VEXPA-815621 format. One record per residue: x, y, z of N, C-alpha, C in turn; residue in one letter. Coordinates in Angstrom, 3 decimals, decimal comma. Layout:
BEGIN
REC     n_xx     n_yy     n_zz    ca_xx    ca_yy    ca_zz     c_xx     c_yy     c_zz residu
REC        X        Y        Z        X        Y        Z        X        Y        Z      A
...
***
This chain:
BEGIN
REC     n_xx     n_yy     n_zz    ca_xx    ca_yy    ca_zz     c_xx     c_yy     c_zz residu
REC   64,978   82,684   89,734   65,377   83,700   90,697   64,228   84,661   90,921      M
REC   64,061   85,126   92,138   62,999   86,073   92,445   63,148   87,326   91,601      N
REC   62,030   87,917   91,228   62,060   89,127   90,415   62,506   90,328   91,222      A
REC   62,423   90,229   92,556   62,760   91,378   93,381   63,769   90,989   94,458      K
REC   64,715   91,852   94,663   65,641   91,817   95,787   66,230   90,437   96,076      R
REC   66,948   89,861   95,124   67,600   88,568   95,373   68,784   88,738   96,318      P
REC   69,066   87,712   97,097   70,292   87,713   97,884   71,464   87,532   96,928      L
REC   72,423   88,444   97,001   73,577   88,421   96,108   74,833   88,110   96,925      I
REC   75,526   87,059   96,553   76,820   86,725   97,158   77,913   87,109   96,170      A
REC   78,908   87,841   96,648   80,017   88,275   95,793   81,312   87,709   96,370      V
REC   81,944   86,840   95,612   83,248   86,294   96,001   84,328   87,118   95,313      L
REC   85,216   87,726   96,088   86,273   88,538   95,492   87,641   87,934   95,768      T
REC   88,497   88,058   94,748   89,869   87,594   94,868   90,836   88,724   94,605      G
REC   92,095   88,389   94,429   93,158   89,395   94,331   92,944   90,373   93,187      A
REC   92,252   89,928   92,129   92,078   90,783   90,962   91,342   92,071   91,234      G
REC   90,482   92,105   92,256   89,737   93,334   92,527   90,633   94,394   93,158      I
REC   91,765   93,985   93,704   92,643   94,937   94,398   93,868   95,361   93,596      S
REC   94,046   94,815   92,403   95,252   95,168   91,644   95,261   96,645   91,259      T
REC   94,081   97,221   91,002   94,036   98,643   90,670   94,275   99,530   91,885      D
REC   94,371   98,928   93,051   94,762   99,660   94,260   96,261   99,532   94,516      S
REC   96,961   98,881   93,583   98,407   98,740   93,703   98,861   97,498   94,433      G
REC   97,937   96,583   94,724   98,282   95,339   95,411   98,377   94,234   94,363      I
REC   99,547   93,649   94,147   99,690   92,644   93,084   98,914   91,384   93,394      P
REC   98,443   90,717   92,330   97,809   89,425   92,544   98,897   88,355   92,638      D
REC   98,475   87,098   92,723   99,432   86,018   92,940   99,592   85,119   91,719      Y
REC   98,464   84,765   91,083   98,507   83,727   90,047   98,315   84,255   88,635      R
REC   98,093   85,532   88,462   97,916   86,082   87,123   99,210   86,075   86,339      G
REC   99,149   86,465   85,074  100,345   86,454   84,221  101,492   87,276   84,795      P
REC  101,168   88,352   85,511  102,200   89,182   86,133  102,169   89,070   87,651      N
REC  101,592   87,974   88,142  101,420   87,797   89,578  102,718   87,535   90,311      G
REC  102,625   87,663   91,628  103,809   87,513   92,483  104,448   86,144   92,331      L
REC  103,615   85,084   92,250  104,191   83,740   92,157  104,869   83,528   90,800      W
REC  104,395   84,212   89,763  105,036   84,108   88,450  106,387   84,803   88,458      Q
REC  106,460   85,959   89,075  107,709   86,723   89,108  108,725   86,124   90,067      R
REC  108,253   85,573   91,178  109,161   85,053   92,196  108,506   83,857   92,884      D
REC  108,608   82,666   92,275  107,963   81,487   92,862  108,414   81,213   94,295      P
REC  109,634   81,591   94,634  110,134   81,357   95,985  109,440   82,180   97,044      G
REC  108,737   83,231   96,617  108,054   84,091   97,581  106,937   83,358   98,311      A
REC  106,469   82,245   97,761  105,395   81,509   98,409  105,833   80,982   99,772      Q
REC  107,139   80,758   99,944  107,637   80,303  101,256  107,343   81,328  102,350      R
REC  107,255   82,589  101,973  107,064   83,644  102,971  105,674   83,609  103,584      L
REC  104,747   82,943  102,916  103,390   82,842  103,445  102,989   81,377  103,623      V
REC  103,978   80,516  103,830  103,743   79,106  104,119  104,076   78,867  105,585      T
REC  103,156   78,294  106,325  103,253   78,296  107,780  104,509   77,584  108,291      V
REC  104,874   76,448  107,695  106,037   75,710  108,195  107,318   76,516  108,141      G
REC  107,731   76,974  106,942  108,940   77,789  106,845  108,870   79,071  107,669      P
REC  107,695   79,692  107,717  107,573   80,957  108,457  107,868   80,747  109,942      Y
REC  107,345   79,679  110,506  107,539   79,456  111,934  108,912   78,898  112,273      L
REC  109,510   78,169  111,336  110,760   77,475  111,661  112,019   78,236  111,263      S
REC  111,904   79,182  110,346  113,092   79,821  109,779  113,071   81,334  110,010      D
REC  113,929   81,843  110,900  113,952   83,286  111,165  114,224   84,117  109,911      P
REC  115,013   83,590  108,980  115,297   84,358  107,767  114,043   84,509  106,901      E
REC  113,212   83,482  106,867  111,948   83,585  106,137  111,090   84,680  106,753      V
REC  111,042   84,725  108,084  110,245   85,768  108,749  110,814   87,151  108,461      R
REC  112,126   87,271  108,503  112,742   88,587  108,233  112,428   89,042  106,808      R
REC  112,506   88,117  105,850  112,202   88,465  104,471  110,715   88,809  104,313      E
REC  109,867   88,074  105,044  108,438   88,361  104,984  108,141   89,763  105,507      A
REC  108,792   90,153  106,590  108,598   91,501  107,127  109,143   92,554  106,164      W
REC  110,262   92,255  105,517  110,802   93,209  104,527  109,825   93,401  103,378      R
REC  109,213   92,286  102,932  108,258   92,375  101,840  107,022   93,159  102,252      L
REC  106,520   92,922  103,470  105,348   93,668  103,934  105,635   95,159  103,969      R
REC  106,819   95,504  104,438  107,171   96,921  104,508  107,332   97,527  103,117      A
REC  107,881   96,757  102,182  108,164   97,288  100,848  106,905   97,459  100,005      A
REC  105,928   96,548  100,170  104,740   96,625   99,322  103,822   97,775   99,701      T
REC  103,849   98,176  100,955  102,980   99,270  101,376  101,508   98,951  101,234      G
REC  101,134   97,682  101,355   99,745   97,276  101,119   98,776   97,940  102,089      A
REC   99,231   98,217  103,318   98,329   98,812  104,298   97,937  100,234  103,926      L
REC   98,740  100,861  103,073   98,430  102,232  102,646   97,557  102,276  101,401      A
REC   97,250  101,118  100,832   96,447  101,071   99,609   95,048  101,620   99,856      A
REC   94,480  102,217   98,826   93,134  102,779   98,907   92,173  101,967   98,033      E
REC   90,914  101,889   98,437   89,917  101,185   97,613   89,811  101,799   96,218      P
REC   89,447  100,982   95,257   89,278  101,471   93,892   87,808  101,385   93,472      N
REC   87,556  101,648   92,199   86,181  101,703   91,714   85,448  100,377   91,865      A
REC   86,184   99,259   91,823   85,551   97,956   92,016   85,013   97,797   93,426      G
REC   85,819   98,168   94,420   85,360   98,112   95,813   84,162   99,038   96,019      H
REC   84,269  100,248   95,475   83,197  101,225   95,675   81,899  100,788   94,996      R
REC   82,019  100,050   93,892   80,818   99,556   93,222   80,047   98,598   94,120      A
REC   80,747   97,749   94,848   80,070   96,808   95,741   79,428   97,525   96,916      L
REC   80,038   98,616   97,360   79,410   99,438   98,401   78,111  100,035   97,859      V
REC   78,156  100,527   96,620   76,951  101,081   95,997   75,863  100,017   95,867      A
REC   76,265   98,790   95,583   75,294   97,698   95,473   74,587   97,476   96,811      L
REC   75,359   97,463   97,883   74,769   97,307   99,215   73,858   98,485   99,554      E
REC   74,308   99,692   99,270   73,537  100,883   99,632   72,292  101,067   98,787      R
REC   72,175  100,295   97,708   70,960  100,350   96,896   69,787   99,685   97,612      S
REC   70,099   98,956   98,673   69,058   98,243   99,403   68,989   96,770   99,097      G
REC   69,765   96,319   98,116   69,786   94,895   97,805   70,554   94,142   98,890      L
REC   70,104   92,951   99,259   70,842   92,156  100,243   72,126   91,599   99,616      P
REC   73,258   92,014  100,142   74,563   91,653   99,583   75,459   91,111  100,689      V
REC   76,180   90,059  100,378   77,218   89,552  101,275   78,492   89,384  100,449      R
REC   79,593   89,903  100,961   80,884   89,808  100,279   81,714   88,724  100,960      V
REC   82,134   87,754  100,187   83,019   86,682  100,642   84,362   86,959   99,981      L
REC   85,350   87,371  100,742   86,596   87,770  100,103   87,758   86,863  100,472      T
REC   88,553   86,544   99,453   89,800   85,820   99,671   90,930   86,788  100,027      Q
REC   90,668   88,078   99,892   91,703   89,074  100,133   91,864   89,351  101,621      N
REC   93,057   89,782  101,985   93,356   90,066  103,387   93,662   91,551  103,585      V
REC   93,342   92,370  102,569   93,742   93,783  102,598   92,756   94,709  103,294      D
REC   91,548   94,235  103,593   90,569   95,060  104,291   89,984   96,191  103,460      G
REC   90,174   96,178  102,150   89,746   97,305  101,328   88,227   97,380  101,152      L
REC   87,532   96,265  101,282   86,067   96,339  101,211   85,527   97,192  102,363      H
REC   86,035   96,952  103,568   85,579   97,723  104,714   86,028   99,180  104,612      Q
REC   87,250   99,407  104,130   87,740  100,779  103,969   86,905  101,556  102,953      R
REC   86,352  100,839  101,977   85,515  101,490  100,970   84,145  101,860  101,524      A
REC   83,744  101,225  102,630   82,451  101,521  103,231   81,500  100,356  103,313      G
REC   81,962   99,151  102,926   81,107   97,975  103,061   80,860   97,718  104,543      Q
REC   79,629   97,379  104,906   79,321   97,083  106,300   80,152   95,891  106,761      T
REC   80,987   96,055  107,804   81,903   94,974  108,200   81,222   93,632  108,442      P
REC   80,036   93,636  109,037   79,383   92,353  109,328   78,901   91,656  108,065      R
REC   78,894   92,377  106,938   78,479   91,779  105,672   79,671   91,332  104,832      K
REC   80,857   91,383  105,419   82,076   90,937  104,743   82,652   89,753  105,505      V
REC   82,838   88,638  104,826   83,504   87,477  105,420   84,917   87,400  104,855      L
REC   85,911   87,539  105,717   87,307   87,467  105,289   87,756   86,007  105,383      E
REC   87,645   85,305  104,270   87,878   83,863  104,257   89,311   83,497  104,622      L
REC   90,257   84,363  104,259   91,666   84,082  104,529   92,242   84,975  105,616      H
REC   91,367   85,579  106,426   91,840   86,403  107,524   92,155   87,819  107,093      G
REC   92,957   88,504  107,922   93,297   89,897  107,642   94,779   90,153  107,861      T
REC   95,375   90,912  106,953   96,777   91,292  107,082   96,935   92,557  107,914      A
REC   95,836   93,125  108,355   95,898   94,369  109,116   96,136   94,140  110,604      R
REC   96,163   92,864  111,000   96,450   92,528  112,387   97,487   91,408  112,436      E
REC   98,239   91,387  113,528   99,181   90,302  113,796   98,742   89,590  115,065      V
REC   99,245   88,364  115,222   98,890   87,580  116,390  100,098   86,775  116,856      Q
REC  100,242   86,663  118,153  101,317   85,845  118,721  100,964   84,372  118,579      C
REC  101,934   83,561  118,196  101,668   82,137  117,997  101,532   81,394  119,327      V
REC  102,001   81,997  120,422  101,921   81,338  121,729  100,773   81,876  122,579      D
REC  100,843   83,147  122,980   99,836   83,679  123,901   98,596   84,199  123,185      C
REC   98,639   84,266  121,839   97,495   84,662  121,008   97,150   86,137  121,111      R
REC   98,018   86,927  121,740   97,785   88,373  121,790   97,784   88,930  120,376      A
REC   96,928   89,913  120,132   96,823   90,510  118,807   97,179   91,991  118,864      T
REC   97,448   92,552  117,695   97,768   93,965  117,599   97,774   94,401  116,156      G
REC   97,847   95,697  115,903   97,842   96,190  114,526   99,152   95,903  113,811      P
REC   99,055   95,468  112,571  100,247   95,216  111,759  101,060   96,497  111,590      T
REC  100,376   97,614  111,485  101,066   98,893  111,303  102,064   99,142  112,424      E
REC  101,692   98,797  113,650  102,589   98,972  114,784  103,816   98,067  114,654      Q
REC  103,602   96,830  114,205  104,726   95,908  114,015  105,650   96,410  112,915      A
REC  105,085   96,972  111,849  105,910   97,509  110,764  106,711   98,725  111,223      L
REC  106,184   99,490  112,138  106,952  100,612  112,707  108,171  100,085  113,449      E
REC  108,034   98,967  114,118  109,165   98,360  114,808  110,206   97,851  113,807      R
REC  109,721   97,309  112,670  110,651   96,873  111,622  111,440   98,076  111,106      V
REC  110,748   99,172  110,847  111,409  100,381  110,347  112,404  100,935  111,352      A
REC  112,144  100,666  112,630  113,039  101,154  113,686  114,228  100,236  113,916      A
REC  114,281   99,102  113,187  115,460   98,249  113,289  115,236   96,854  113,811      G
REC  113,986   96,456  114,049  113,697   95,082  114,469  113,329   94,262  113,232      E
REC  114,211   93,431  112,736  113,914   92,706  111,495  112,853   91,625  111,650      P
REC  112,666   91,123  112,865  111,694   90,062  113,124  111,016   90,362  114,451      D
REC  110,105   91,343  114,475  109,523   91,777  115,755  108,783   90,649  116,457      P
REC  109,071   90,505  117,741  108,446   89,451  118,542  107,249   90,016  119,300      A
REC  106,464   89,105  119,868  105,309   89,494  120,671  105,756   90,350  121,844      C
REC  105,092   91,477  122,048  105,441   92,380  123,145  104,964   91,844  124,487      L
REC  104,095   90,847  124,477  103,568   90,295  125,725  104,451   89,168  126,244      V
REC  104,794   88,215  125,341  105,518   87,031  125,813  106,825   86,775  125,071      C
REC  107,096   87,536  124,003  108,352   87,375  123,284  108,366   86,301  122,219      G
REC  107,229   85,667  121,979  107,172   84,609  120,963  107,005   85,220  119,563      A
REC  106,882   84,361  118,569  106,812   84,781  117,160  105,492   85,493  116,874      I
REC  105,585   86,584  116,131  104,401   87,260  115,622  104,142   86,801  114,191      L
REC  102,889   86,647  113,864  102,503   86,254  112,517  101,277   87,069  112,110      R
REC  101,048   87,234  110,811   99,827   87,924  110,386   98,601   87,080  110,701      P
REC   97,479   87,734  110,913   96,232   87,007  111,186   95,581   86,587  109,871      R
REC   96,373   85,908  109,068   95,912   85,403  107,782   96,017   83,885  107,784      T
REC   95,306   83,261  106,855   95,433   81,824  106,658   96,602   81,600  105,708      V
REC   97,663   80,996  106,231   98,845   80,739  105,421   98,699   79,424  104,659      M
REC   99,530   79,264  103,641   99,599   77,963  102,980   99,987   76,922  104,022      F
REC   99,312   75,782  103,965   99,556   74,732  104,949   98,599   74,778  106,113      G
REC   97,675   75,752  106,116   96,687   75,865  107,183   95,274   75,715  106,621      E
REC   94,358   75,339  107,491   92,959   75,213  107,115   92,223   76,530  107,364      Q
REC   91,180   76,776  106,594   90,342   77,927  106,853   89,622   77,759  108,191      L
REC   89,281   78,886  108,807   88,491   78,862  110,029   87,159   78,173  109,732      D
REC   86,815   77,154  110,514   85,636   76,343  110,205   84,348   77,148  110,308      T
REC   84,270   78,084  111,253   83,045   78,872  111,405   82,887   79,852  110,252      E
REC   83,971   80,474  109,827   83,911   81,387  108,689   83,489   80,625  107,436      V
REC   84,066   79,439  107,237   83,707   78,634  106,066   82,253   78,196  106,141      L
REC   81,787   77,857  107,316   80,381   77,456  107,471   79,448   78,605  107,074      R
REC   79,778   79,801  107,525   78,951   80,957  107,168   78,972   81,197  105,659      Q
REC   80,151   81,065  105,061   80,264   81,261  103,616   79,419   80,244  102,856      A
REC   79,440   79,012  103,303   78,664   77,962  102,645   77,162   78,222  102,795      E
REC   76,748   78,726  103,963   75,333   79,019  104,181   74,867   80,141  103,256      A
REC   75,683   81,177  103,113   75,346   82,278  102,207   75,291   81,780  100,769      I
REC   76,249   80,940  100,414   76,345   80,420   99,051   75,106   79,636   98,655      T
REC   74,639   78,775   99,534   73,497   77,935   99,190   72,176   78,681   99,289      T
REC   72,185   79,845   99,961   70,956   80,637  100,087   70,821   81,696   99,006      A
REC   71,920   82,073   98,370   71,878   83,195   97,429   71,176   82,793   96,133      C
REC   70,706   83,831   95,440   70,072   83,620   94,144   70,955   84,108   92,993      E
REC   71,956   84,907   93,331   72,940   85,348   92,343   74,311   85,297   92,999      L
REC   75,246   84,631   92,342   76,620   84,511   92,850   77,532   85,170   91,821      F
REC   78,315   86,147   92,271   79,238   86,850   91,381   80,664   86,573   91,852      I
REC   81,494   86,007   90,991   82,902   85,750   91,293   83,733   86,821   90,597      A
REC   84,482   87,589   91,373   85,194   88,754   90,841   86,692   88,652   91,134      V
REC   87,504   88,644   90,087   88,947   88,733   90,267   89,564   87,566   90,987      G
REC   89,021   86,399   90,789   89,565   85,204   91,431   89,772   84,108   90,398      T
REC   90,882   83,403   90,516   91,197   82,327   89,575   90,357   81,083   89,808      S
REC   89,701   81,001   90,984   88,872   79,842   91,342   89,669   78,552   91,279      L
REC   90,887   78,616   91,815   91,761   77,441   91,825   92,108   76,976   93,239      Q
REC   91,796   77,788   94,249   92,178   77,452   95,618   90,961   76,926   96,368      V
REC   91,043   75,670   96,800   89,941   75,039   97,533   90,203   75,141   99,026      Y
REC   89,141   75,208   99,825   87,739   74,919   99,500   86,957   76,108   98,928      P
REC   87,554   77,302   98,871   86,800   78,473   98,411   86,333   78,307   96,972      V
REC   87,160   77,680   96,133   86,793   77,504   94,727   85,545   76,650   94,551      A
REC   85,167   75,900   95,576   83,956   75,070   95,482   82,685   75,888   95,678      A
REC   82,790   77,082   96,239   81,594   77,851   96,562   80,726   78,161   95,344      L
REC   81,302   78,643   94,217   80,440   78,893   93,061   79,743   77,639   92,535      P
REC   80,445   76,499   92,585   79,813   75,245   92,181   78,603   74,964   93,073      Y
REC   78,794   75,152   94,392   77,697   74,909   95,331   76,528   75,839   95,051      D
REC   76,833   77,093   94,716   75,774   78,057   94,428   74,963   77,623   93,208      A
REC   75,658   77,211   92,156   74,977   76,784   90,930   74,133   75,545   91,194      V
REC   74,681   74,605   91,946   73,925   73,383   92,261   72,670   73,703   93,071      R
REC   72,734   74,777   93,873   71,573   75,169   94,687   70,581   76,019   93,902      A
REC   70,901   76,306   92,623   69,959   77,018   91,779   70,276   78,471   91,511      G
REC   71,424   78,955   91,964   71,782   80,359   91,750   72,321   80,585   90,345      A
REC   72,148   81,811   89,869   72,825   82,239   88,645   74,263   82,589   89,001      R
REC   75,170   82,403   88,044   76,584   82,687   88,270   77,096   83,663   87,224      L
REC   77,780   84,712   87,704   78,468   85,662   86,835   79,938   85,663   87,233      I
REC   80,815   85,531   86,253   82,262   85,547   86,494   82,850   86,813   85,879      V
REC   83,548   87,587   86,696   84,239   88,788   86,223   85,722   88,583   86,513      V
REC   86,501   88,282   85,469   87,909   87,969   85,685   88,687   88,157   84,384      N
REC   89,915   88,610   84,506   90,714   88,876   83,320   91,175   87,635   82,586      G
REC   91,287   86,517   83,290   91,742   85,263   82,708   90,640   84,213   82,811      E
REC   90,676   83,182   81,960   89,677   82,108   82,057   89,721   81,429   83,419      P
REC   88,565   80,937   83,867   88,467   80,195   85,118   87,778   78,865   84,859      T
REC   87,919   77,913   85,768   87,246   76,623   85,590   85,720   76,728   85,600      P
REC   85,178   77,846   86,087   83,722   77,996   86,187   83,097   78,687   84,980      L
REC   83,911   79,135   84,044   83,370   79,887   82,909   82,279   79,114   82,175      D
REC   82,472   77,812   82,036   81,536   77,032   81,216   80,171   76,863   81,869      E
REC   80,079   77,069   83,197   78,771   76,942   83,855   78,196   78,307   84,218      V
REC   78,940   79,383   83,939   78,461   80,726   84,266   77,421   81,192   83,259      A
REC   76,444   81,941   83,746   75,458   82,550   82,858   76,086   83,692   82,069      E
REC   77,075   84,335   82,675   77,724   85,473   82,029   79,186   85,506   82,456      E
REC   80,076   85,758   81,506   81,505   85,903   81,777   81,945   87,267   81,256      V
REC   82,579   88,036   82,131   83,018   89,388   81,778   84,536   89,435   81,848      V
REC   85,180   89,809   80,735   86,636   89,860   80,668   87,183   91,291   80,767      R
REC   86,326   92,275   80,857   86,788   93,659   80,918   87,479   93,930   82,250      E
REC   88,313   94,991   82,331   88,954   95,346   83,606   87,919   95,528   84,714      P
REC   88,217   95,006   85,882   87,244   94,965   86,969   86,785   96,361   87,378      I
REC   87,684   97,319   87,393   87,324   98,658   87,860   86,338   99,358   86,939      S
REC   86,205   98,873   85,713   85,175   99,413   84,819   84,000   98,448   84,681      T
REC   84,291   97,154   84,688   83,234   96,160   84,498   82,291   96,087   85,692      A
REC   82,838   96,154   86,906   81,997   95,953   88,083   81,025   97,115   88,301      L
REC   81,449   98,375   88,161   80,458   99,458   88,265   79,339   99,320   87,239      P
REC   79,670   98,909   86,025   78,645   98,727   84,992   77,679   97,610   85,367      T
REC   78,229   96,503   85,863   77,392   95,383   86,275   76,480   95,783   87,428      L
REC   77,019   96,505   88,386   76,224   96,939   89,540   75,093   97,860   89,103      V
REC   75,389   98,778   88,216   74,344   99,674   87,708   73,201   98,864   87,076      E
REC   73,587   97,833   86,352   72,573   96,998   85,694   71,736   96,243   86,731      R
REC   72,380   95,719   87,754   71,644   94,982   88,790   70,720   95,891   89,588      L
REC   71,215   97,074   89,916   70,388   98,022   90,678   69,188   98,460   89,849      V
REC   69,407   98,685   88,554   68,300   99,092   87,695   67,238   98,002   87,609      A
REC   67,690   96,760   87,680   66,738   95,649   87,552   66,046   95,303   88,865      R
REC   66,819   95,320   89,963   66,274   94,806   91,228   66,151   95,879   92,316      F
REC   66,837   97,004   92,169   66,906   97,981   93,252   65,591   98,717   93,472      G
***
């Protein structure tokens, strides 16, 4: 790896946002562990075909209050890494938009699974803010339809049963193979094709650091594995990187 200013790719998963009050999915206390049936709410087939699934999905969105979540120390650490002058690209599996809210330059964030902050009509493709749709739910619309054509509204996220956007994935792969340091933060590394990115980085010659509370399939090939809480571990790691390369 170059002694100065390496390109750093940071892959973030649900674990980086748990300290912001957003539950993860696959951890010991994750949403799928507590309620395996909840996965239907973000699976494209049931969501589009079953009005009750959509109504429950809207109830869950309103109850979690995810749009009101604030960035935590982990998000802010990555902003500090970028502002140090090091070339950084964030590849996130999260749909909460907290990297951008923390101050990360939007063009340097690739949202691999889309964004929950916007909704889109399945027919006319009109888009709008999720917050506006949730206001309609609070006003008594259990399954708000598109205001343009009346068809189904869905979040602008990649649901189970759907493929990632090919252009977004292409960009992620290009960053992965070009980087000299790949950091995987708060991700179980079990969902493909995203889980293949760290493997690709290592094969291309990058160093790998894993920061996660639970073991991952990549631990054995990582140069460093950090098990400490992300909100404390990531600021420490960033300080070390800035001191070395900044």
